[in-house]
C-alpha positions in Angstrom: 21.5 8.9 12.2 23.5 8.8 9.1 22.7 5.2 7.6 19.0 3.7 7.4 17.8 0.3 5.7 14.5 -0.3 4.4 12.7 -2.9 2.5 10.9 -2.6 -0.9 8.2 -4.5 -1.6 7.4 -5.8 -5.1 3.7 -5.2 -6.5 1.6 -7.3 -8.5 -1.2 -6.3 -10.7 -4.8 -7.7 -10.1 -6.2 -5.5 -13.1 -4.6 -3.7 -16.0 -6.8 -1.9 -18.4 -5.5 -0.2 -21.3 -7.6 2.9 -21.7 -6.0 3.9 -25.5 -2.9 6.4 -25.7 -2.6 10.0 -25.0 0.6 12.0 -26.1 2.1 9.1 -26.7 1.5 7.6 -23.6 -0.8 4.8 -23.0 -3.1 5.3 -20.6 -4.2 2.7 -17.9 -6.8 1.9 -15.0 -5.1 -0.7 -12.6 -5.6 -2.1 -9.1 -2.5 -2.9 -7.6 -1.1 -4.6 -4.3 2.1 -5.2 -3.0 3.7 -9.1 -1.9 5.9 -10.1 0.5 8.8 -10.5 -1.8 11.4 -7.9 -1.3 14.8 -6.0 -1.7 16.6 -4.6 1.0 17.7 -1.1 0.6 20.7 0.6 2.8 21.2 4.5 2.2 23.8 6.2 4.1 24.9 10.0 4.1 27.8 11.2 2.5 29.9 14.1 4.6 31.1 16.5 2.2 30.1 16.0 -1.2 26.3 15.5 -3.4 28.0 12.4 -5.4 25.4 9.1 -5.7 27.1 5.8 -5.8 24.6 2.8 -6.0 26.0 -0.6 -5.8 23.6 -3.9 -6.7 24.0 -7.0 -5.8 21.9 -10.6 -6.7 19.3 -11.2 -9.8 22.1 -10.2 -12.4 21.5 -6.4 -11.3 25.0 -6.0 -10.8 25.2 -5.2 -14.6 22.6 -2.2 -14.7 24.3 0.9 -16.0 23.9 3.9 -13.2 22.5 5.9 -15.8 19.4 4.0 -16.3 19.5 2.8 -12.8 15.9 4.2 -11.4 17.5 4.3 -7.8 20.2 6.3 -8.9 18.3 8.8 -11.0 15.7 9.4 -7.5 18.8 9.6 -5.5 19.9 12.2 -7.8 16.8 14.1 -8.1 16.3 14.1 -4.2 19.5 15.9 -3.9 18.8 18.2 -6.5 15.4 19.1 -5.1 16.6 19.4 -1.4 20.3 20.4 -1.4 21.2 17.4 0.8 24.5 15.9 0.5 25.2 12.6 -1.1 24.5 9.1 -0.5 26.1 5.8 -1.1 23.2 3.3 -1.6 23.6 -0.5 -1.4 20.5 -2.8 -2.9 20.7 -6.8 -2.3 18.2 -7.6 -5.0 15.4 -10.4 -4.4 12.6 -9.2 -6.8 13.2 -10.5 -10.0 13.8 -7.9 -12.6 11.9 -7.9 -15.9 9.4 -9.6 -14.6 6.3 -7.0 -14.3 7.0 -7.2 -10.5 8.2 -3.7 -10.4 11.1 -4.0 -8.5 13.3 -1.0 -10.1 10.3 1.2 -8.7 10.4 -0.4 -5.4 13.9 0.3 -5.4 13.4 3.8 -6.2 10.5 4.4 -4.1 12.9 3.0 -1.1 15.6 5.3 -1.8 13.3 8.3 -1.8 11.7 7.2 1.5 15.4 6.7 3.1 16.6 9.8 2.1 13.3 11.6 3.5 13.9 9.9 6.7 17.7 10.5 6.8 17.2 14.2 6.1 14.0 14.9 8.3 12.2 15.9 5.0 8.4 15.8 5.7 7.4 16.7 2.2 4.9 13.5 0.3 3.9 16.0 -2.6 7.7 16.7 -3.1 8.8 12.9 -3.0 6.0 12.1 -5.2 6.6 14.5 -7.8 10.6 12.9 -8.1 8.7 9.3 -8.0 6.3 10.3 -10.8 9.6 11.5 -12.9 11.5 8.1 -12.4 9.0 5.7 -13.4 5.3 5.2 -13.8 5.2 2.6 -10.5 6.9 4.6 -8.4 4.9 7.0 -7.1 2.8 4.1 -6.0 5.4 2.2 -4.3 6.2 5.3 -2.0 3.1 4.6 0.0 2.3 0.3 -1.3 -0.5 -1.6 -0.2 -3.7 -1.9 -2.0 -4.3 0.8 -4.4 -5.7 1.8 -7.6 -3.8 3.8 -10.0 -5.0 5.6 -13.3 -3.5 7.8 -16.1 0.0 7.2 -16.7 0.3 5.4 -13.0 0.8 8.8 -11.5 -2.4 9.3 -10.2 -3.0 6.8 -7.1 -6.0 5.9 -5.0 -5.4 3.9 -1.7 -7.9 1.0 -1.1 -9.3 0.6 2.3 -8.4 -3.2 2.2 -6.5 -5.5 4.2 -7.6 -9.0 2.4 -4.7 -11.4 2.9 -4.5 -13.3 -0.5 -2.5 -16.6 -1.0 -0.7 -16.7 -4.5 1.7 -18.9 -6.5 4.1 -17.0 -8.7 5.3 -18.7 -11.8 8.6 -16.9 -13.7 9.3 -18.0 -16.8 13.1 -18.3 -18.0 12.7 -15.8 -20.9 11.0 -12.0 -20.5 8.8 -9.7 -22.8 9.8 -6.3 -23.8 7.4 -3.6 -22.0 7.2 -1.7 -25.6 6.8 -4.5 -27.9 4.3 -5.9 -25.5 2.4 -2.7 -25.4 2.7 -2.2 -29.2 1.1 -5.8 -30.0 -1.8 -5.1 -27.8 -2.6 -2.0 -29.5 -3.3 -4.3 -32.9 -5.6 -6.8 -30.5 -9.2 -6.4 -29.4 -9.6 -4.6 -25.8 -10.8 -6.5 -23.0 -13.6 -5.0 -21.2 -12.7 -2.8 -18.3 -11.9 -5.1 -15.2 -11.0 -2.9 -12.4 -14.4 -1.9 -10.9 -15.0 -5.6 -10.7 -11.8 -5.8 -8.9 -12.0 -3.4 -6.4 -15.5 -4.1 -5.8 -14.6 -8.3 -5.0 -11.3 -6.8 -2.6 -13.5 -4.4 -0.7 -16.1 -7.0 0.3 -13.5 -9.5 0.9 -14.7 -11.9 -1.9 -12.0 -14.3 -3.3 -14.2 -16.2 -5.4 -15.2 -13.0 -7.2 -11.7 -11.6 -7.3 -10.1 -14.5 -9.0 -12.9 -14.5 -11.6 -12.4 -10.7 -12.3 -8.7 -11.0 -12.4 -7.4 -9.5 -15.5 -4.6 -7.7 -17.7 -5.0 -5.9 -20.6 -1.4 -7.0 -21.8 -1.8 -10.8 -21.1 -3.3 -11.7 -24.8 0.2 -9.8 -26.2 2.7 -11.3 -23.9 1.8 -14.6 -24.7 1.7 -13.9 -28.4 5.6 -12.4 -27.9 6.4 -15.3 -25.4 5.3 -18.8 -25.6 6.5 -19.7 -21.6 3.9 -17.0 -20.6 1.0 -19.4 -21.9 2.7 -22.3 -20.7 3.1 -21.0 -17.7 -0.9 -19.9 -17.4 -1.7 -23.5 -18.2 0.4 -25.0 -16.1 -1.3 -22.7 -13.1 -4.7 -23.5 -14.4 -3.9 -27.6 -14.0 -4.6 -26.4 -10.2 -7.7 -25.0 -9.9 -7.3 -22.0 -8.7 -9.7 -19.2 -7.9 -8.0 -17.1 -11.2 -5.1 -16.9 -13.1 -3.6 -13.7 -14.2 -0.3 -11.7 -15.7 1.7 -9.0 -13.5 2.8 -5.5 -15.8 3.6 -6.8 -19.4 5.0 -10.2 -17.6 6.6 -12.1 -17.8 5.1 -13.3 -13.9 2.0 -15.2 -14.4 0.2 -16.0 -10.7 -2.8 -18.1 -9.3 -4.8 -16.8 -6.7 -5.8 -19.6 -4.5 -8.6 -19.8 -1.5 -5.9 -20.0 1.3 -2.3 -20.7 2.1 -2.8 -24.8 1.6 -3.8 -24.9 -1.5 -1.3 -22.7 -2.7 1.4 -24.6 -0.5 0.0 -27.9 -1.9 0.2 -26.5 -6.2 3.7 -25.2 -5.0 4.6 -28.6 -3.8 3.2 -30.2 -7.1 4.5 -28.3 -9.6 6.9 -29.8 -12.0 7.8 -27.3 -14.9 10.6 -25.1 -16.0 9.6 -22.2 -14.5 10.9 -20.5 -11.1 8.0 -20.9 -8.8 7.1 -18.8 -5.7 4.4 -18.5 -3.2 3.8 -15.5 -1.7 1.3 -13.4 -0.1 -0.2 -9.7 -0.2 1.6 -7.5 2.1 -0.1 -4.6 3.6 2.2 -1.6 5.2 1.7 0.0 8.2 0.3 3.4 7.5 1.3 6.5 9.5 
């Protein structure tokens, strides 16, 4: 096999507790899950050299420099670690960039999984080391699903949950700087930790409790930096969802609904300025 194609799924944060700073990095405790919004990654072996070429298409990704492209960085580290030949990588982007949906990390993880399959590398710990060196969410993205991630994001604990969630995402036209968002949040009152309550609600299958527990320690800072985030949250609350939250450092805001019908109704009636996407949680097959 010389070519493999994989889907790489976006994620949302159901909770994001900010626990302070250690060695210059913010420590987090977060419950995350994939949603059924994905990029398509195709990886082709090169025959005689160790070159890595990455070709991006969609969502404005064509202008991403190779030196800052996490997919290219992950591929280069894989080739260096395992001494294999290079690769030509083609990525069709559907996950919006700069929204807190983890598209860059998903692509890097997809490249690592694809290269491992192509070269018959069965070494999760080795792949995880590369993923952690590539981005804070990349290690989680290797397996995906419901998980609780801690520290800088590299400590990943899978959650035994298969609850299907119905969500409506709103994507403001302008983004939020991750660095500015964390810096702004440092000067704001910290929210009470929510990850325990979110995990408990998930494991009990209680969507109402989950909606009430949704939390993001960066949400207030993002709203301060970008009024469109605050507007999107207000617009979603008008549909009386179970809960409204932001993913990552924004700018994507989402609402959790009791079922598909309520989410579909909200999507059909939304008349705001944001791009709206109706999605469900995606639970990968294991093994």
